[in-house]
C-alpha positions in Angstrom: -15.6 -34.2 -17.7 -19.2 -33.0 -18.1 -20.6 -30.7 -20.8 -21.1 -27.9 -18.4 -17.4 -28.1 -17.3 -16.2 -28.0 -20.9 -18.4 -25.0 -21.7 -17.2 -23.2 -18.6 -13.5 -23.8 -19.5 -14.1 -22.7 -23.1 -15.8 -19.5 -22.0 -13.0 -18.8 -19.5 -10.4 -19.2 -22.2 -12.4 -16.9 -24.4 -12.6 -14.3 -21.7 -8.9 -14.5 -21.0 -8.3 -13.9 -24.7 -10.5 -10.9 -24.8 -8.8 -9.5 -21.7 -5.4 -10.0 -23.3 -6.5 -8.4 -26.6 -8.1 -5.4 -24.8 -5.1 -4.8 -22.5 -2.2 -5.5 -24.9 -3.4 -4.9 -28.4 -5.8 -2.0 -27.7 -4.1 -0.4 -24.7 -7.4 0.0 -22.8 -6.9 2.7 -20.2 -8.8 3.3 -17.0 -10.4 6.7 -16.5 -7.6 7.7 -14.2 -5.0 7.1 -16.9 -6.6 9.8 -19.2 -6.4 12.6 -16.6 -3.7 14.6 -14.9 -2.3 13.5 -11.6 -1.3 15.5 -8.6 0.5 14.3 -5.4 0.7 15.8 -2.0 3.1 13.8 0.2 3.5 14.5 4.0 6.1 12.7 6.1 5.8 13.5 9.9 7.9 13.5 13.0 10.1 10.4 13.5 10.8 10.9 17.2 13.8 8.6 16.9 16.6 8.6 14.2 15.5 5.2 12.7 12.0 6.3 12.3 12.9 9.7 10.8 15.2 7.8 8.3 12.4 5.3 7.5 9.8 8.1 6.8 12.3 9.9 4.5 13.0 6.7 2.7 9.3 6.1 2.1 8.8 9.7 1.0 11.6 9.5 -1.5 10.4 6.3 -3.0 6.9 7.7 -3.5 8.2 11.0 -4.8 10.4 9.3 -7.4 7.6 7.0 -8.4 5.3 10.0 -9.1 8.0 11.9 -11.0 9.7 9.2 -12.9 7.0 6.6 -13.6 3.8 8.6 -13.4 5.3 11.8 -14.9 3.6 14.1 -12.4 4.5 17.7 -13.2 6.8 19.4 -10.6 4.1 22.0 -10.0 1.7 19.2 -9.0 4.2 17.3 -6.9 4.5 18.5 -3.3 6.5 16.9 -0.5 6.4 18.4 3.0 8.6 16.8 5.7 9.8 17.0 9.3 13.2 18.4 8.2 13.5 19.7 4.6 17.3 19.7 4.9 17.3 15.9 4.9 16.5 15.9 1.1 16.5 19.4 -0.2 16.4 18.3 -3.8 13.0 16.7 -3.3 11.4 18.2 -0.2 9.5 21.4 -0.8 9.0 22.6 2.8 8.4 21.8 6.5 5.4 19.7 7.3 3.5 22.1 9.5 -0.3 22.3 9.7 -0.2 25.7 8.0 2.0 24.4 5.1 -0.2 21.3 4.6 -3.3 23.5 4.4 -1.6 25.9 2.0 -0.6 22.9 -0.2 -4.2 21.7 -0.5 -5.3 25.2 -1.4 -2.5 25.5 -4.0 -3.4 22.1 -5.6 -7.1 23.0 -5.6 -6.3 25.9 -7.9 -4.4 23.6 -10.4 -6.8 20.7 -10.7 -9.4 20.2 -13.4 -12.6 18.1 -13.2 -11.7 14.4 -13.6 -8.1 14.8 -12.4 -6.6 12.3 -9.9 -5.4 13.7 -6.6 -3.2 11.4 -4.5 -2.5 12.3 -0.8 -0.1 10.2 1.2 0.7 10.6 4.9 3.6 8.8 6.6 4.4 8.9 10.2 3.3 8.2 13.8 -0.5 8.4 14.3 -2.6 9.0 17.4 -6.1 10.1 18.4 -9.6 8.8 17.8 -12.4 9.5 15.4 -12.3 13.0 13.8 -9.6 13.9 16.2 -7.2 11.3 14.7 -3.9 12.8 13.4 -0.4 12.2 12.2 2.3 13.8 14.3 3.8 16.8 12.5 6.1 19.7 13.8 3.9 22.0 15.8 0.1 21.6 15.9 -1.1 18.4 14.3 -3.9 18.6 11.7 -6.8 16.3 12.6 -8.8 14.0 10.4 -11.5 16.7 10.5 -9.0 19.2 9.1 -8.1 16.9 6.2 -11.9 16.3 5.5 -12.3 20.1 5.3 -9.3 20.4 2.9 -10.6 17.6 0.7 -13.9 19.3 0.2 -12.2 21.4 -2.5 -11.8 18.3 -4.7 -15.4 17.3 -5.2 -14.9 17.1 -9.0 -11.7 15.0 -8.8 -10.9 11.4 -7.9 -9.1 11.4 -4.6 -6.8 8.6 -3.4 -5.9 9.3 0.3 -3.4 7.0 1.8 -2.6 7.3 5.6 0.3 4.9 6.0 0.8 5.8 9.6 0.1 3.9 12.8 -3.3 4.3 14.5 -4.7 5.5 11.2 -7.9 3.4 10.9 -10.3 6.2 12.0 -9.4 8.2 8.9 -11.6 6.0 6.8 -15.0 7.0 8.3 -13.8 10.6 8.7 -12.9 11.0 5.1 -14.7 8.5 2.9 -17.1 9.8 0.3 -18.1 9.8 -3.4 -15.1 9.8 -5.7 -12.7 8.9 -2.9 -10.6 5.9 -2.0 -9.3 6.1 1.6 -6.5 3.6 2.5 -5.2 3.2 6.0 -2.4 1.1 7.4 -4.5 0.0 10.4 -8.0 -1.0 11.1 -8.5 1.3 14.1 -6.7 4.0 16.2 -5.9 1.3 18.7 -3.3 -0.4 16.4 -0.5 1.9 17.5 2.7 -0.1 16.8 4.9 1.2 14.0 3.4 0.4 10.6 5.3 -1.3 7.7 2.3 -1.0 5.3 3.5 2.1 3.5 6.8 0.6 2.4 5.0 -2.4 0.8 2.2 -0.2 -0.7 4.7 2.0 -2.5 6.6 -1.0 -3.6 3.4 -2.5 -5.0 2.7 0.7 -6.9 6.2 0.9 -8.4 6.7 -2.6 -9.7 5.0 -5.4 -11.7 4.8 -7.6 -8.6 1.3 -6.3 -7.7 0.0 -6.4 -11.3 -2.5 -9.3 -10.7 -4.3 -8.9 -14.1 -1.0 -8.3 -16.0 -2.4 -5.2 -17.9 0.7 -3.1 -17.4 -0.9 -0.9 -14.8 -1.2 -1.1 -11.0 -4.6 -0.3 -9.5 -5.0 1.0 -6.0 -6.8 -2.3 -5.2 -3.9 -4.3 -6.6 -1.3 -2.3 -4.6 -3.5 -2.6 -1.4 -3.9 -6.4 -1.8 -0.1 -6.8 -2.5 0.9 -4.7 0.5 -1.6 -6.5 2.8 0.0 -9.8 1.9 3.5 -8.5 2.3 2.8 -7.1 5.7 1.4 -10.4 6.9 4.5 -12.2 5.5 6.8 -9.7 7.2 5.2 -10.3 10.6 5.3 -14.0 10.0 9.0 -14.0 9.0 9.8 -12.0 12.2 7.6 -14.3 14.2 5.6 -11.5 15.5 1.8 -11.2 16.1 0.2 -9.2 13.3 -0.7 -5.8 14.9 -1.7 -3.9 11.8 -4.6 -4.6 9.5 -4.9 -2.3 6.5 -8.3 -1.0 5.4 -9.8 0.5 2.2 -13.0 2.4 1.8 -14.2 1.7 -1.8 -13.0 -1.5 -3.5 -14.9 -0.8 -6.7 -13.3 2.6 -7.3 -9.9 1.3 -6.0 -10.0 -1.3 -8.8 -10.7 1.4 -11.4 -8.0 3.9 -10.4 -4.7 2.6 -11.9 -1.3 4.0 -12.5 1.4 3.3 -15.1 1.2 2.2 -18.7 0.4 4.4 -21.7 -1.9 7.3 -20.8 -4.8 7.9 -23.1 -4.5 11.2 -24.9 -8.1 12.4 -25.1 -8.7 15.2 -27.6 -11.1 18.0 -27.4 -13.2 16.6 -30.3 -16.8 16.3 -29.1 -17.1 12.9 -30.7 -14.1 11.6 -28.9 -15.3 13.1 -25.6 -18.7 11.3 -26.1 -16.9 8.0 -26.9 -14.7 8.2 -23.8 -17.8 8.9 -21.7 -19.5 5.8 -23.2 -16.4 3.7 -22.4 -16.3 5.0 -18.8 -20.0 4.0 -18.4 -19.0 0.5 -19.6 -16.1 0.4 -17.2 -18.4 1.4 -14.4 -20.7 -1.5 -15.3 -17.8 -3.9 -15.4 -16.6 -2.7 -11.9 -20.2 -3.2 -10.6 -20.5 -6.6 -12.2 -17.3 -7.8 -10.5 -18.8 -7.0 -7.1 -21.7 -9.4 -7.9 -19.5 -12.3 -8.9 -20.2 -14.4 -5.8 -23.9 -13.8 -5.9 -24.5 -14.6 -9.6 -24.7 -17.9 -11.4 -21.3 -18.6 -13.0 -22.7 -18.9 -16.5 -24.6 -15.6 -16.2 -21.6 -13.8 -14.8 -19.2 -15.1 -17.5 -21.7 -14.1 -20.3 -22.1 -10.6 -19.0 -18.3 -10.3 -18.3 -17.6 -11.3 -21.9 -20.2 -8.8 -23.3 -18.7 -5.9 -21.3 -15.1 -6.7 -22.1 -15.9 -6.9 -25.8 -17.9 -3.7 -25.7 -15.0 -1.9 -24.0 -12.5 -3.2 -26.5 -14.7 -2.1 -29.4 -15.2 1.3 -27.8 -11.5 1.7 -27.5 -11.1 0.9 -31.2 -13.6 3.6 -32.0 -11.7 6.1 -29.8 -8.4 5.3 -31.5 -10.0 5.5 -35.0 -11.4 9.0 -34.0 -7.9 10.2 -33.0 -8.4 10.0 -29.3 -5.7 7.5 -28.5 -2.1 7.4 -29.6 
């Protein structure tokens, strides 16, 4: 074994140690973990009993995840569905275009800058481009409608998941700064019933998708997990893969994570400044990871180590100042 190989292995072990210390001992939180979360869940027309039941099942799983694991407040947790009578304890109303628009307006009055707003659509999709839609009772809202509603959340991080068939055109219609757009299909032409949503929620809810073992699930981790599980499901059923999930911003998707202990950021100006400094370091870390394949390995590992150490040290400063439990 050459000297370069030995050095690389030693650096890798050092980096893994730093990651472990930062995640386990210091409880490093992503920016999303320090903010309030809000969820708008919309499940559409089933058309057939098995689809209606499947959409309700996905909705219930996502609703329970938000309430029980993410501790989203009831006032920030809205589920609109085809038939509210199917689950009156959880469902807040009928999923009409008017009700969806009103839910966006209501949430826009509750959010604060820096909050995380999660929107999830489940159902049968159709259309093309800005006219793409998920089938709801009555008039279907289009991708252009959703883009208009999302304009009210310019100061929040938005995670918009369209787990419906034929959903791919929602990505170009909705993508923008501070947004992660996830769709179950690559284009509007992939119209077969999608299974992506079930696996995506499963990834968010369990440790199976936690690739870096930090106790939280990022949007990117849940997306990667679901994509693998979808491919496996089609292979098991000996079917041609007819859905290819897409995601608009892998850097932001890696930063937005759910679960674990949330950071309790105080109103102390010193703490606020320290948190802002840590966020800047986390942004640099996310940007570095996108350059891994284009950088010399030694330079990448050196910069990775520097940033991880700096984030860990900054977290210690925040804790010492009373900004973390």
